N, C-alpha and C positions, 0 to 999 in steps of 0.2 A: 503493499499499500504506500509506504514511504517513497519507493522508487517511482511509482505512478505519479505521486503528488509532485515529485521533484521534476519529472518530465513535463508535467502540465506547467510548472512555474517557468521552465526554460522556453516552452513553446509560447507562453504568454509574453515572455520578454522579447523573444524574436518578433512575434507579431507587433508588439508595441514599437519596436525599432522600425519595422517596415512601414507602419502607419505613420510614424514621424517623418520618414523619408518622403511618404506620398504627400504629407500635408505641409512639409517645410517649404518656405519660400527660398528662392535662390539668392544667396548672398552676392553682392556686388562683385566681389574678387573672383568668385566661381563663374559668374556669367562672363566676365572679362576673359578669364582663361578659357572658357569653352568657346567663346567667339574666336579667339586666336587659333586654337586647335582646328576648329572647323575651316577657318580660311586657309591655314597651312595645308590641310587635307584636300581642299578643293584645288588649290594650286598644284599639288602633286598629282592628283587625278587627272589634271590638264597637261601634265608633262612638265610643268614649271618648277624646277628645283634650283635654279641659279638665277642671278641677275645678269645684266648685260656684260659685266666683268668676269663672269664665271664663278662669283662668290656664291656658295650655297645659301639659300634663303633661310634655312633651318639647320642649325648645327650647335654642337656641344663644345664647352671647353673654355669660354672666355673668363678671364679673372674680371673682378669688379670694375677696374678701369676701363676695359674694352667691352663690357657686356652691354647688350641693348636688346629691346623688344619693341617692334613696331606693329600696330594692329592692322594697318591698311592705308590705302586700298591694296597694296602688295604686302603682305605680312612677312615680317623678318624676325628671327630670333637668334641669338648668339650669347649663350650664357651657360652657367652651371646651375645645379638644382637650387642652391641657396640664393644666388643673386637674382635668378628668375623669380623666386618668391619675393625678394625685396622689391624688385621692379614691378611685380604685380600689384603688391600692396600700394606702392606709390602711385601707381597709374589709377587704381580703384578708389583710393581715399585721398583726395588732394590735400596736401599739407602734412601727410604722414611720412615720416622718415624713421629709420631704425635707430638713430641716435636720439631723435626727439622722443621715441617710445621708451628709451632708457637703455638700449644696447650700448656697448663700448665701441662697436664698429659700425661704419656706415653700411656695410654689407655683412650681416652676422654669418658665421659659418653654420653648417647644418647642426653641428654639436651645440652651438649657441642657441639655435631655434629649439633644439630638444630640451636644453636645460631651462629655457624660459617657460616652456610648456610645463615641465616637471615641477618648477617653482612657483607656477602662477604668477609669472613676472612679465612686465613690458606689455600688457594688454592681452596676454594669452591665458587661457584657462585650460587646465588639464581635465579631460573626460575620463574619470576613473573607471566607469562602467562601460565596456565596449558596446553593449547593446544600445547605448544612448547616442551612437554615432549619427551625425547629420552631414548632409551635403555642405561643402565648404570648410569642413574640419581639415585639420593638418595631421597627416601621419609622418612622423619624423623619427629616423633611426640614427642612433649614435653608435659609432663603430669603435670597438676595442680590440679588433683582431689584427691590427697592424696594416690595415688598409691605408693607401695614400690619402684617401678622403676621410674627413672627419665624421661622415654620415651621409644621409639622404633625405631630402625633403619632398613630400608628396602631398597633393591636394585631392581630398576625397570628393568624387563626383556621384558615386553610388555604392550601395552595400547590399548584399543578400546573404542571409544564413542559409547554408547549403545542407545543414543537418547536424545533429548532435550524436555522438557515439556512446557506447556503454560506459565509458569513463567519464562522461560529462563534458567532453572536448567538442566545441563547436567549430566548424569550419565556415569561414566567411569568404565570399568572393567579393573583392573590392575593386571598383573602377577607380583608377587614379589619374591625374594629370600631373606630370612632372617634366623636368628638363634632364635628360639622360643621354648617356652614349650607348645604352643597350636597351632593348625593347622587352615589354611585358607581353602577355598573351593578347591576341586580337588588338594589336597596336596600330594606332593610326599613322605611325611612322613607317610601316611596312606597305610597300605597293607592289601589286601584281602587274608585271610588264609583259606578260605573255605566258605561254605554256611552260611550267616549270622554272619560271624566271621571276625572281623578286628582287626589289631593291629597297634597302632600308636607310633611312637618315638617322642621325642623332638629333638632339635638340628637344623642342617642346612637342608633347603629344599626349595621348591618353591610351590606357590599356588596363589589363586585368592582372591582379595578383591575389594571393591568399593570406588570410590571418587566421591563426588558430587561438581560440580563447577557452577559458574555464571560468565559470562564476564571474564572468565579466572582465577577468584579467587576461592580458595578452600573454600567451605562451610561446608563440613563435610566428614566423611568417616565411613565405616564399616569394620570389620575384615574379613568378608567373604560375600558370595552372598546369605547365608541362610536367609529365612524369619525369622524376629525376631532378627536378628543379631543387637546388640546395635549400635546406631548411635552416633558418637562422634563428638562434635562441638568444635570449638576453645577455648572457655573459659575453657573447661575441658581438652581437648587434642588438642593442636595446631599442625597442620600438615603442613610441608613445603616441597618444592621440590626444589632441587638443584643439581648441578653437579660438577665435577672436572674442574677447570678453566684452567688447564694446564699452 
């Protein structure tokens, strides 16, 4: 009986999360990110990947001094995950700057964004129960595994609970928008150019990843839905969920 009741509680939490997603309005920064991704995808579908000088319109890797994002009429993006988020917030909320919010840097690293969420600092609020996830939330990983990067910053576009196993672990399929040099599943940065021929860009796009939770706490995540996709645990790559606290 206790097991049945616990399963009912889990089901109710999942249903509540999905209802919240359905009812939630789209935050300004998510709408702006979605517009950018849609335009970049449309350009690629039309075979437009570079400008007149041959410079890619969507690419990954710029340090803060060289990073830029232009929404149109021809969309362009050259950034890393953290400075893409900084530029997105600046564009979405006139007057917002990272230093004005309290960060020590004009473009916080991914680890700084992670720590701001964990500490409820600089206008960010930690979402402790993952079932309360909403569109526009930030998923931010902080790396402890010797990676060259301090972490990775992602923007939540959608979330769906795929089921809960007998141990109480819930698998979530999360659609994220980010700036990356590698692609998620069903990624907008991957283009079909013909039979058995694909082309992938880096830069800004959206795709699917997985997060595993138990009792609302994040246990692990994978970069994609593919079988064999590495599973990252908190000791190596700690993932947190947060949102702008307004």
